[in-house]
PARO-119234 format. One record per residue (C-alpha): x, y, z; residue in one letter. Coordinates in steps of 0.2 Angstrom, whole numbers, plus 5000, padded with zeros to 4 digits. Layout:
BEGIN
XYZA;...
This chain:
BEGIN
462553294676M;462953194692L;464153084682L;465053244675L;465253324692L;466053164698T;467253154683I;467853334683L;468853324699P;469653164693L;470153254677L;470853394687N;471853274697F;472553184682I;472953344672N;473653464684P;473753654680V;475353694671I;476653744685S;477753894684S;479253914672I;480853834678V;482353934674R;483953824669I;485653894667N;487053784658A;488653844665L;490353794657G;491653814644D;491653784626S;491053604628I;489453684634T;489353834623G;490253824607S;489053774601P;488653644614G;487353554603C;487053424617W;486053554625R;484953574610A;484653384610L;484353384629L;483053524626W;482253414612Q;482153264624K;481253374637L;480053434624Q;479753254618A;479453204636A;478153334638G;479153444649V;478853614641T;478853744655N;480753764655T;481653924651D;483553904647F;484454064652T;486154144652G;487154284645T;487554194628L;486354154614P;486053984606A;487153934592Q;486653834576G;486353654579C;485153614564G;483553654572F;482753794583T;482953774602Y;482953864618D;484853884620G;485354034630E;486853984641N;488454024650D;489653914641G;491154024640H;492453954628G;494153934636G;493553984654Y;494253894669L;493253864685A;494653944695T;494754084683G;492854124685I;493154124703V;494654234703S;493854364692N;492154354702N;491154334686Q;489754214691L;488754334702P;488554444687G;487954304676W;486754244689L;486054414690A;485554404672V;485054214671S;484154204688K;484054014687P;483153884698D;484353754692I;486153764687V;487053634676M;488853654679M;490053574667F;491753654672L;493553594675G;494153544658T;495253694655N;495853684673D;496453514671V;497153564654W;498153704663S;498853574676S;497853644690I;497653524705S;496053434709T;496053524726T;496153694719K;494753654706I;493653584720L;493953744730A;493353844715A;491853734714Y;491453764732T;491553954729T;490453944714L;489153844724V;489153974737G;488854114724Q;487354014717M;486553994734R;486854184737A;485754214722Q;484554074726N;484553984743P;483553844735K;484653824720M;484653644712Q;486453614707I;486953484695L;488853454693V;489653354679A;491053224681Q;491853294666I;492153204650T;493853114646P;495053214636M;496653174626A;497153344618P;498853344608S;500253404619G;499453364636C;500053194642S;499353224660G;497653274655C;496853094655G;497453064673A;496953234678G;495153204673V;495153034682V;495753114698A;494453264697L;493053144693D;493453024706A;493453164719A;491853254714I;490553134722P;491253154740A;491453334737W;489653344731A;488953244746Q;489853354758N;489253524751I;487453464747S;486053524758T;484153484759A;483653654752A;485053654739S;485553484734P;487153454723V;486853304711S;488253224702V;488053194683V;489153054676D;489853114659C;491353004660L;490652824659D;490452764641G;491252914633Y;492752894622S;493953024616T;494252934600S;492452894595A;491553034603D;492553194601T;493253294586V;494953334594D;495153234609G;494053354619V;492553434611H;491053314607P;490653264589N;488853214585D;488953044594A;489753134609G;488353264609N;487053124609A;487853034624I;487953204634L;486153234631A;485653064637K;486853084653D;485953254658W;484153204654F;483753104669A;484653214682P;483953374675L;482153294675S;482353244693S;482953424697A;481453494688I;480253374698V;481053424715R;480553604713I;478853554707G;479153604689G;478453464679V;477053534668A;476253384660T;475353234665A;474353144651I;472653094656A;472052914652K;470252894647P;469152854662L;468152694661S;466252744663L;
């Protein structure tokens, strides 16, 4: 009995009570939502790692990716970061999703529309402000967007390079202790010829790369808000 009373507190320490559900919103365009199967693979990775107390939220449902997954999102095909701002669409989406973490993967259509890096970053700043208005402790992950080489857009490649090069300094300047902005590198090691179906949208290989790119930053954000739900107890030596 005395031995059992000694062991039980240790077991409670090693196997903490499951923490509250962490709400995660993937915000983007068609790369995120049509069907955005990198999100399905990312969810699968979290499950395999024992992170099961997540709820992916959004105004759009999951699309077919070959297996059942938690796939609600705000990946709105064809949308621009600047357009979402000018139409004031994000506050309404956030009111539905109520996230703790936002994974923002926007800017592809802005670059495709020849919008300047300065204007795109200004839109990012507005979006971050709207996220914090909904949740002052919002954990924000912002992608350095994937390379693109669509037909008829000779300036797209350089536009992506310019935007991605500017994102880290922008993120550092806007980040706060309560609501950090973390950069997710979706640029390095990604090929428009090998990893996309059309120079823009990911194929199976591209989806696998993106799931890997997002996994560590998202896991870190979940940890920051105390959302890790699992800790496997090792047998105690008696």
